[in-house]
C-alpha positions as CSV (number, residue, x, y, z in Angstrom):
1,M,0.9,-15.3,-9.1
2,L,2.0,-15.0,-4.7
3,V,3.7,-12.1,-4.0
4,P,5.9,-11.7,-1.2
5,K,4.6,-9.6,2.2
6,L,8.1,-7.6,1.6
7,I,7.4,-6.9,-2.4
8,K,4.0,-5.8,-1.5
9,M,5.4,-3.4,1.0
10,T,8.0,-2.0,-1.3
11,V,6.1,-1.2,-4.0
12,I,2.8,0.4,-2.2
13,A,5.5,2.7,0.1
14,S,7.4,3.4,-3.8
15,R,4.7,4.5,-5.4
16,Q,2.1,5.8,-2.6
17,R,0.3,8.9,-3.4
18,R,-2.2,11.0,-1.5
19,G,-5.5,9.4,-0.9
20,D,-4.2,6.1,-1.2
21,V,-5.2,4.7,2.5
22,S,-8.1,6.3,2.0
23,K,-9.4,4.1,-1.2
24,T,-7.6,1.0,0.1
25,A,-9.9,1.4,3.8
26,E,-13.2,2.2,1.6
27,N,-12.6,-0.7,-0.7
28,T,-11.2,-3.1,2.5
29,G,-13.8,-1.7,5.1
30,F,-10.9,-1.7,7.8
31,S,-10.8,2.2,9.2
32,P,-7.9,4.2,7.1
33,S,-6.2,4.3,10.5
34,Y,-5.8,0.7,10.4
35,V,-4.6,0.5,6.9
36,S,-1.9,2.9,7.5
37,R,-0.4,1.0,10.4
38,V,-0.3,-2.2,8.1
39,F,1.6,0.2,5.2
40,R,3.8,1.3,7.4
41,G,4.3,-2.5,8.8
42,L,3.3,-2.2,12.5
43,R,0.1,-4.4,11.8
44,N,0.5,-7.6,9.9
45,N,-2.6,-8.4,7.0
46,E,-2.9,-9.8,3.8
47,T,-6.2,-8.4,1.9
48,I,-5.1,-5.1,3.4
49,L,-1.8,-5.2,1.9
50,S,-3.2,-7.4,-1.9
51,E,-5.3,-4.2,-2.3
52,G,-2.8,-1.8,-1.7
53,Y,-1.1,-3.6,-3.9
54,R,-3.3,-4.2,-6.7
55,I,-3.7,0.4,-6.7
56,A,0.0,0.8,-6.6
57,S,1.3,-1.4,-8.8
58,R,0.2,0.0,-12.2
59,R,2.0,3.3,-11.6
60,M,5.4,4.5,-12.3
61,K,7.5,4.7,-8.9
62,N,7.6,8.1,-7.5
63,I,10.6,10.0,-8.7
64,D,13.0,12.1,-5.9
65,P,14.0,15.2,-6.7
66,N,17.0,15.7,-4.3
67,A,18.4,12.4,-6.0
């Protein structure tokens, strides 16, 4: 199933945990700074987005304590 780029970025942002950038960088072979730029939408790389989505999609959403 193909998941659109915007959906992947939203899932990653809402479920991201400490260490996800490093883990994604290690799994894909890209630098952590480049992975971070892709997650923030400043660069485009489908391989990194797919790996970040795979890591984050199994988690529950982060809960905002101020909401």
